[in-house]
C-alpha positions in Angstrom: -0.4 -25.7 -20.5 -0.1 -25.1 -16.5 -3.5 -27.3 -15.7 -1.6 -29.8 -17.8 1.9 -30.1 -15.6 2.1 -33.4 -13.7 1.4 -32.2 -9.3 2.3 -29.1 -8.5 4.6 -27.6 -10.9 2.6 -25.2 -12.0 2.7 -23.7 -9.0 6.2 -22.5 -9.6 5.5 -22.5 -13.5 3.6 -19.8 -12.8 5.8 -17.8 -10.3 8.1 -17.5 -13.7 5.6 -16.9 -15.8 4.0 -14.1 -13.8 7.0 -12.5 -12.8 9.4 -12.6 -16.2 5.7 -10.7 -17.2 5.5 -8.0 -14.6 9.1 -7.1 -15.2 8.1 -7.0 -19.0 5.7 -5.7 -19.3 6.4 -2.4 -16.8 9.4 -1.9 -18.6 7.8 -1.7 -21.7 5.3 0.0 -20.4 6.9 2.8 -19.0 10.4 2.9 -21.9 7.2 3.5 -23.7 5.5 6.8 -21.6 9.3 8.4 -21.5 9.4 8.0 -18.1 12.9 6.2 -18.9 15.6 6.0 -21.2 15.6 1.9 -22.4 18.9 1.3 -21.5 19.5 -0.4 -18.0 16.6 1.9 -15.9 16.4 -0.1 -12.5 13.7 -2.5 -12.0 11.9 0.0 -9.9 12.4 2.7 -12.7 9.7 0.9 -14.4 7.4 1.0 -12.2 7.1 4.7 -10.3 4.8 6.5 -12.9 1.3 6.2 -13.6 0.4 4.0 -16.0 2.6 1.6 -15.3 3.4 1.8 -11.3 0.1 0.0 -11.1 0.6 -2.5 -12.8 3.9 -3.1 -11.4 2.7 -3.0 -8.1 -0.1 -4.9 -8.5 2.3 -7.4 -10.8 4.8 -7.4 -8.0 2.7 -8.0 -5.4 1.0 -10.5 -6.7 5.1 -12.2 -7.4 5.4 -12.7 -3.9 2.4 -14.1 -3.1 3.3 -16.8 -5.1 6.8 -17.3 -4.4 5.5 -17.8 -0.6 3.8 -20.7 -1.7 6.1 -22.2 -3.6 8.4 -22.0 -0.7 5.9 -23.4 1.5 6.0 -25.6 -1.1 9.5 -26.7 -1.4 9.5 -26.4 2.7 6.8 -29.3 2.7 8.5 -31.4 0.1 11.3 -31.4 1.5 10.5 -32.5 4.8 8.1 -35.7 2.6 11.5 -36.6 1.3 13.8 -36.0 4.6 11.2 -38.4 6.5 12.9 -41.6 4.7 15.9 -39.7 3.4 17.1 -37.2 6.9 19.6 -35.2 4.9 18.6 -32.3 6.5 18.1 -31.0 10.0 14.0 -29.5 10.0 15.0 -26.3 11.4 17.0 -25.5 8.6 14.6 -26.9 6.6 12.5 -23.7 9.0 14.5 -21.3 8.7 15.2 -21.4 5.1 11.7 -20.9 4.6 11.6 -17.9 6.9 14.5 -16.7 5.4 12.6 -16.7 2.1 9.0 -15.2 3.1 11.1 -12.2 4.1 12.3 -11.9 0.9 8.5 -12.1 0.0 7.7 -9.3 2.5 10.4 -7.5 1.1 8.5 -8.0 -2.3 5.6 -6.9 -1.2 7.0 -2.9 0.6 8.9 -2.0 -2.6 5.9 -3.0 -4.9 3.7 -1.1 -2.5 6.3 1.7 -1.0 7.4 3.4 -4.7 11.3 4.2 -5.1 10.1 8.7 -5.6 7.1 8.2 -3.2 8.9 6.5 0.3 12.8 5.8 -1.2 13.9 5.2 2.5 11.3 2.7 3.3 11.4 1.5 -0.2 14.8 1.2 -0.4 15.2 -1.0 2.6 12.5 -3.1 1.3 14.2 -3.3 -1.6 17.3 -5.4 0.6 14.9 -7.0 1.8 14.3 -8.9 -1.0 17.1 -9.2 -2.8 19.1 -10.3 0.6 17.2 -12.9 2.0 16.5 -13.9 -1.9 19.9 -14.3 -2.5 20.6 -16.3 1.1 17.6 -18.5 0.7 18.5 -19.7 -3.5 22.2 -20.1 -1.8 20.6 -22.5 1.6 18.3 -24.1 -1.1 21.5 -24.9 -3.7 23.0 -26.7 -0.1 19.9 -28.2 0.6 19.7 -29.9 -3.4 23.2 -31.4 -2.8 22.7 -33.2 0.4 19.4 -34.8 -1.1 21.3 -36.2 -3.9 21.6 -38.7 -5.8 18.1 -40.1 -4.1 16.3 -36.7 -5.0 18.0 -34.5 -7.5 20.8 -34.6 -9.8 23.6 -33.7 -9.5 23.4 -31.4 -12.7 20.6 -29.8 -11.1 22.6 -28.9 -8.5 25.1 -27.8 -10.2 22.8 -25.7 -11.8 21.4 -24.2 -9.3 24.4 -23.5 -7.2 25.9 -21.3 -10.2 22.9 -19.9 -10.8 23.1 -18.8 -6.4 26.9 -18.0 -7.0 26.3 -15.2 -9.7 23.4 -14.1 -7.9 25.2 -13.6 -4.9 28.2 -11.9 -6.8 26.2 -9.7 -9.0 23.9 -8.8 -5.6 27.6 -7.3 -3.6 28.4 -5.0 -6.7 25.1 -3.8 -6.9 24.9 -2.8 -2.8 28.1 -0.8 -3.6 26.9 1.1 -6.3 23.9 1.7 -5.8 25.2 3.0 -1.9 27.5 6.0 -4.2 24.6 7.4 -5.5 24.4 10.9 -3.6 20.6 11.6 -5.6 17.5 9.4 -6.0 15.6 10.0 -9.9 14.6 7.7 -12.7 15.0 9.9 -15.2 18.9 8.9 -16.2 21.1 10.6 -19.3 24.6 9.1 -19.7 27.6 11.4 -18.8 25.8 13.3 -15.8 26.5 13.0 -12.6 26.4 9.5 -10.8 25.6 7.6 -14.6 28.3 4.8 -14.3 27.4 4.3 -10.5 24.1 3.7 -11.7 24.3 2.0 -14.8 26.9 -0.7 -13.2 24.2 -1.1 -10.4 21.2 -1.3 -12.2 22.6 -4.4 -14.5 22.7 -6.1 -11.4 19.9 -5.2 -10.3 18.4 -7.3 -13.4 21.0 -9.9 -12.6 20.3 -11.3 -9.0 16.7 -10.5 -10.2 16.4 -12.7 -13.1 19.0 -15.5 -11.2 15.7 -16.0 -9.0 13.7 -16.4 -11.7 16.2 -19.1 -13.6 16.3 -20.6 -9.6 12.7 -21.1 -9.2 12.5 -23.0 -13.0 14.0 -25.8 -11.6 11.7 -26.1 -9.6 9.5 -27.3 -11.9 11.3 -30.9 -11.6 10.5 -31.7 -8.2 7.0 -30.3 -7.5 6.0 -32.4 -10.4 6.6 -35.8 -7.9 4.3 -33.8 -5.1 0.6 -33.4 -4.9 -1.2 -31.6 -2.2 -4.2 -33.5 -0.7 -6.9 -31.9 1.3 -8.7 -34.5 3.2 -12.0 -33.7 5.2 -12.8 -35.8 8.6 -16.9 -35.4 9.6 -17.3 -35.4 14.1 -20.9 -37.2 14.9 -21.6 -36.3 18.3 
C-alpha cells in the first residue's frame, strides 16, 4: 500500500505507522511482562526493562530517522512552493526545520538513555523532544495558513492548528506534574505517593505523542504532489 502512494507520500505514512507500532508494541510487551501497570504508564516506562527496552530503543531510533527525513522533505517542499508564491521567508523555513531536527535528536536520546539507567539525560532528551516537537508543529501550522489557499485548504490548516493547540495545552501540565514527582520508578500503583501527578502527566504525554502522529498524518496529501529526483552528471576531461 505504501509503495502505491504517489510522490513521496509513503514517507510520512511510514513514519505514522512505524511510530504508532513502536508505542503499541512496547506497551503490550511491558504490560504482558508485568513490568508496568496497564493503566496509563509513561511512554518511557514501557521501554525501560528487557526485552521491551530493546524493541523500544530500536523502533524509536528508526522513528527519529523517519521524522528527520519527513521534516527535510517538508522543508524542500515549502522551498519549492515558495519560489512562485513567496508566502514565507526562507530563513523561517530553515529555522522550523532546525527546531524539528532538535526534537528528533531528543527522541534519539530518549531511546538510547533509558529512564532508570541515566534518568537525568533521559529527562533532558524527553524535554527536548516534546518541547521542540510542539514548537515545530505550531510553526508548521502557521506556515500552512500562509500558504493558503494555493497550497493548502483551510480545513487542513484548521486541523493542524487544532492539533498544535491541543499539544501545547497538554505539554504544559505534562511538565508541571512531572516536576512534582519526587521519585523515579515505573511500577506505579493507585493510592501511593505522587501517583496523581504521575497519572496526569502520563495522560498529557500520550496526548502530545499521538498529537505529533496525527499532525504528520496530515502531511500525506501534501507529499503526494512532490517527488524527488536524483540527477547524475558525467564530466569528461
